[in-house]
C-alpha positions, 0 to 999 in steps of 0.5 A, spaced: 494 452 569 500 456 571 503 455 564 496 458 561 496 464 565 504 465 563 502 464 555 496 469 556 500 474 560 499 480 555 491 478 554 490 479 562 494 485 562 490 488 557 484 486 560 486 490 566 488 496 563 481 496 559 477 494 565 480 500 569 478 505 564 471 502 564 471 503 571 474 510 571 469 512 565 463 510 569 465 514 575 466 520 570 459 519 568 457 519 575 461 526 576 458 529 570 451 528 572 448 535 573 447 537 580 441 541 579 437 536 574 431 534 576 427 528 574 419 529 572 416 524 575 409 526 577 405 525 570 399 522 567 399 518 560 393 521 556 390 518 549 390 522 543 382 523 545 383 525 552 388 530 550 384 533 544 378 533 550 382 537 555 382 532 560 386 536 565 380 541 566 377 535 570 381 533 577 387 529 575 390 524 579 398 524 577 402 517 577 409 517 580 412 515 573 420 515 573 420 512 566 415 512 560 415 506 556 409 506 550 412 502 545 410 505 538 404 509 537 403 512 530 396 515 532 399 519 538 399 520 545 400 525 550 403 526 557 400 531 563 406 533 567 406 537 574 412 541 576 410 543 583 415 539 586 421 542 582 423 548 586 424 553 580 419 551 575 418 559 574 425 560 572 428 560 566 429 552 565 430 547 560 425 541 559 428 535 555 425 528 553 430 523 553 429 520 547 431 522 539 426 518 536 419 522 536 417 524 529 412 529 533 413 532 540 409 539 541 409 542 548 404 546 551 403 550 558 396 549 561 394 556 564 390 557 570 383 557 567 385 550 563 387 553 556 393 550 553 399 555 550 404 552 545 411 553 548 414 550 542 414 544 536 419 539 536 421 532 533 424 529 527 419 532 522 419 539 526 425 542 530 423 549 531 426 549 538 432 546 537 437 550 533 443 547 536 442 540 533 441 537 540 438 530 539 433 530 544 426 534 544 428 540 548 424 546 550 426 553 554 420 554 559 418 561 561 413 562 566 408 567 565 403 570 569 397 566 569 401 560 568 399 553 572 405 548 574 402 544 569 405 542 562 402 537 557 406 534 551 403 531 545 407 525 541 407 521 535 412 516 534 413 510 528 418 506 532 418 503 540 420 509 545 421 509 552 424 515 555 425 520 562 423 527 562 428 532 566 428 539 567 434 543 569 437 550 569 439 553 563 446 554 565 446 547 568 443 544 561 448 547 557 454 545 561 451 538 561 450 538 554 457 540 552 459 534 557 455 529 552 458 532 546 465 531 549 464 524 550 461 522 544 466 526 540 471 522 544 468 515 542 467 517 535 475 519 534 476 512 538 472 508 533 475 512 527 482 511 529 481 503 530 477 503 524 483 506 520 488 502 524 485 495 522 484 498 515 492 499 515 493 492 517 488 489 512 492 492 506 498 490 510 497 483 511 491 482 506 487 478 511 479 478 510 478 478 518 481 485 518 476 488 513 470 485 516 472 487 523 473 494 520 466 494 517 464 492 524 467 497 528 464 502 523 457 500 523 457 498 530 459 505 532 454 508 527 449 504 530 450 507 537 450 514 534 443 512 531 441 510 538 443 516 541 440 520 535 446 524 532 446 520 525 440 524 524 443 531 523 450 529 522 450 523 517 443 522 514 441 529 512 435 530 517 431 525 514 426 522 519 425 516 515 432 514 514 434 515 521 428 511 523 431 505 519 438 506 521 437 504 528 435 497 526 439 498 519 446 500 522 445 494 527 443 489 522 449 491 518 454 491 524 452 484 525 452 481 518 460 484 518 461 482 526 459 475 525 463 473 519 469 476 523 468 472 529 467 466 525 474 467 521 477 470 528 475 464 532 476 459 526 469 456 528 468 452 522 474 448 525 473 448 532 466 448 533 462 446 527 455 446 530 455 453 533 458 455 526 452 453 523 448 457 528 452 463 526 450 462 519 443 462 521 443 468 525 446 472 519 440 470 515 435 472 521 439 479 522 438 479 514 430 478 515 430 483 521 432 488 516 427 486 510 421 486 516 423 493 517 424 496 510 417 492 509 414 497 515 413 491 520 416 495 525 414 492 532 416 485 529 423 487 527 425 490 533 422 484 537 427 480 532 433 484 533 432 483 541 431 476 540 437 476 535 441 480 540 440 475 546 442 469 541 448 472 539 450 473 546 449 466 548 452 463 542 458 468 543 459 466 550 459 459 549 464 459 543 469 463 547 468 459 553 469 452 549 475 455 545 478 458 552 478 451 555 481 448 548 487 453 549 485 457 543 489 464 545 485 469 541 478 466 544 481 469 551 481 476 548 474 475 545 471 473 551 474 478 555 472 483 550 465 481 549 465 480 557 466 488 557 461 489 552 456 485 556 458 489 562 456 496 558 449 492 556 448 490 563 449 497 566 444 499 560 439 494 562 439 496 570 438 503 568 432 501 564 429 498 570 431 504 575 436 500 579 441 506 576 440 513 574 444 515 568 438 519 565 441 523 559 447 518 559 443 512 559 446 510 552 453 511 554 455 505 558 453 502 551 458 506 548 464 504 553 462 497 552 463 497 545 469 502 545 472 497 550 470 491 546 473 494 539 480 496 543 481 489 546 479 486 539 484 490 535 489 488 540 487 481 539 488 482 531 494 485 532 496 479 537 494 475 531 500 477 527 504 474 532 501 468 533 501 467 525 508 468 526 509 463 531 505 458 528 509 459 521 516 458 525 513 452 529 511 449 522 518 451 519 522 448 525 518 441 525 519 441 517 527 442 519 527 437 524 523 432 519 529 434 514 534 433 519 531 426 521 531 424 514 538 426 513 540 422 518 537 416 515 539 417 509 546 418 511 545 412 515 543 408 509 548 410 505 554 409 509 555 402 507 555 404 500 559 411 500 566 408 499 563 404 492 559 410 490 565 415 491 569 412 485 563 412 480 561 419 482 567 422 481 567 419 474 560 421 473 562 428 475 568 428 470 564 426 465 558 431 466 563 436 466 566 435 460 559 434 457 557 441 460 563 444 457 562 441 450 555 443 450 557 450 452 562 450 447 557 448 442 552 453 444 557 459 444 560 456 437 553 456 434 551 463 436 558 466 434 558 463 428 551 465 426 553 472 429 559 472 425 555 470 418 550 476 420 556 481 421 560 479 415 553 480 411 552 486 414 559 489 413 559 486 406 552 490 404 554 496 407 561 496 404 559 496 397 555 503 397 560 506 402 565 505 397 561 508 392 560 514 397 567 514 399 570 514 391 565 519 389 567 524 394 573 527 391 571 527 384 565 531 386 569 536 390 573 537 384 567 538 380 564 543 385 571 546 385 571 547 377 564 550 377 566 555 382 572 557 378 567 558 372 562 562 376 568 566 379 570 567 371 563 569 369 563 574 375 570 577 373 568 578 366 561 580 367 564 586 372 567 589 366 562 587 360 555 586 363 551 593 363 549 596 370 542 593 370 545 586 369 550 587 374 545 590 379 540 584 378 546 579 378 548 582 385 541 582 388 540 575 386 547 573 389 545 577 395 538 573 395 541 566 395 547 568 399 552 566 394 559 566 399 555 562 404 553 557 399 560 556 397 563 555 404 557 551 406 558 546 400 565 545 402 563 543 409 558 538 406 563 535 402 568 535 408 562 532 412 561 527 407 568 525 406 569 524 414 562 520 415 564 515 409 571 514 413 568 513 419 563 508 416 569 504 413 572 504 420 566 501 423 565 496 417 573 494 418 571 493 425 565 489 424 569 484 419 574 483 425 568 481 429 565 477 424 571 472 425 568 470 432 567 463 429 574 461 426 577 455 429 584 457 425 590 460 429 593 466 425 597 472 427 593 478 429 595 485 430 592 486 437 592 494 437 587 493 431 583 489 435 583 493 440 581 499 436 576 496 432 573 494 439 573 501 441 570 503 434 564 499 436 563 501 443 564 508 441 556 510 441 555 507 448 560 512 451 556 518 449 563 522 448 563 522 456 569 517 457 576 519 456 580 513 452 587 513 453 591 508 448 598 507 451 600 502 446 607 499 446 611 495 441 609 488 441 609 483 435 603 480 432 600 474 436 598 467 434 591 467 436 583 466 434 582 473 432 574 473 433 575 470 440 580 475 443 576 481 440 570 478 444 575 478 450 576 486 449 569 487 448 566 484 454 572 487 459 571 494 456 564 494 455 564 492 463 568 498 464 564 503 460 557 500 464 561 501 471 563 508 469 556 511 466 552 508 472 557 513 477 557 519 472 555 523 478 560 521 483 566 521 477 566 527 473 572 525 469 571 517 467 577 514 464 579 508 461 587 506 459 589 501 455 596 499 455 600 494 451 607 491 452 611 485 452 612 481 458 618 477 457 620 475 450 614 470 449 608 474 452 604 480 451 601 484 456 594 487 455 592 492 461 585 495 461 584 500 467 578 504 469 577 509 474 570 507 476 567 505 483 572 498 483 570 491 485 569 489 493 573 483 495 567 478 496 564 480 488 572 479 486 572 472 488 566 470 484 566 474 478 569 469 473 563 464 476 558 462 470 552 466 471 554 470 477 552 478 476 551 484 480 547 487 474 539 488 475 535 482 472 535 483 465 541 487 464 546 481 465 547 474 464 553 473 468 557 469 462 561 475 460 567 474 464 566 467 465 567 466 457 573 471 457 576 467 462 575 460 458 578 464 452 584 466 455 585 459 459 584 456 452 590 460 449 594 458 455 594 465 457 593 468 464 587 473 466 588 477 473 584 482 476 586 488 481 581 492 484 579 496 491 572 499 492 573 507 490 580 505 487 578 503 480 579 496 476 585 493 472 584 487 468 591 484 466 591 479 460 598 475 458 598 472 452 603 467 449 606 470 442 606 463 439 601 458 440 601 450 440 595 448 435 593 443 440 592 448 446 586 451 442 
């Protein structure tokens, strides 16, 4: 038991806080009761026929009635009231019938000669005397000369009604009404906040229990506001029929969301399957209640609502008690929350029986009960996340324990075979590695062979037309120069031999076509064609070099030409934003696979370009330095240096691992530098990387000048 209280410590602390708030609210309501309010109890209930026959003209014996309960009375009824016991009935006072469901509530003053004088119309069909949207029928009582202390009120209601009658001074009434509005506003704000809070939780965890609870809070709040009459003005457009339906409708809809919430929250299908079926039956019963109300069977729908409410109370309490005994933690929250709701319900019932006297605040214990219930269940739903987290952690712990046990058993079983298997495993691993390396080489060779064939074909196809262009540019320039020379001769001769009219016409034509500008433009266009052709020839040469990636024969290769071809092909990706510095030393031709070495340059320079272009905002002067030199007599050293962001040590240690990449998904395979390392290793060379964060990166390649054929 002690452990149970320890595990649910937060639950009981929350209960204590909410219960304290509940008591303070009750005391608050008691203090808020108007000091000058007077309950009218000297009354006589009249039928519609007695009202129309002016029954007060004969001696009337008044009854002591604290609260009227007349059910639903579509034909109408009336009450005769004696205000003699109210000491200030002749002053400006407000009379209030404490029920918002009247369709018609007309108040009359009885004069001393027995005539009735209309004071005001009220009710959901006529609110003439209620300009500030008070939910109950209210009237300002002004006593005139010749008035008796008697009032008579005529009523008509489609729904069951019970009410008290109070009279109070005008200033006291408005003060009391402001207090009521304050409490209702606090209630609405609280329920709206809880609705939004749980709605956010629903979108966060995507658990339907939060959605059901959000809708339950929304409609239980609307149901309470309908019972008090506020939805008539603020939500239903002063439609009397919709308001009367909403009293049952909002209650039913709240139950249709509340019961599924309880089923999911308390896992009734798992823990109490029999009572879970009862809850499903109650949902159907509530749906039937709404159908009966819409069909006009009002008394039956109210009776069934009360019956369903009683059944829900019993079933919920039974489920809560059973699950608390089983140690189901959410049931503790639920039982306490539902208990507080019942406290509010009991207070409401006690004041209905006259044990307590709350008058205009009769429905406020229910507000407090539903608010406390909503707060505690919201805390329970928040705690549900922690419970699910702990359950998941426990599940993971159990899985981990099972895995460890399995591991121990496997080790125990394999201990006798470990020595024999070890040698065989090493052989298999070596064979597997050789197979993987061979497979990788075959795949790469096949890809590079296809790429080489494609590149060679493209280069060949481009080379033929570009040869025509490049070979025809110079003759075209000579021909254009000859034409211009002839044109100048015509201009010189024409200036002497043409008539003045012809000269003017030719001058006008020259000005119109801007002859001098056209001559300059022709020269510029021809020069552009020549430059473009030369550039295309360089690109084609680079493509031809890279088309040899599948070659398997060692040849003497000009390293500088390979680097230059690489830069030509990568020029478009640099977008003229990166400065390339070529510091080429005197180095001999190197025996290697030209295509493979060009692939090395391509991958390293391409990585440098990506690193620089992604950080242009931090590095306004990006630069790549490519330096070649001799390293002794037998090795050539190639250094590719950038001033980019550098490589962290933990990344630098893994950059040559296959499939390791720091690029986003879809932008890198992690094979580039792994292939580079393999190529250099096959050439009996070395590849080193020097880098620090924010200090740039340098790749240093050392290749032997001469290769032994069996090393490739």
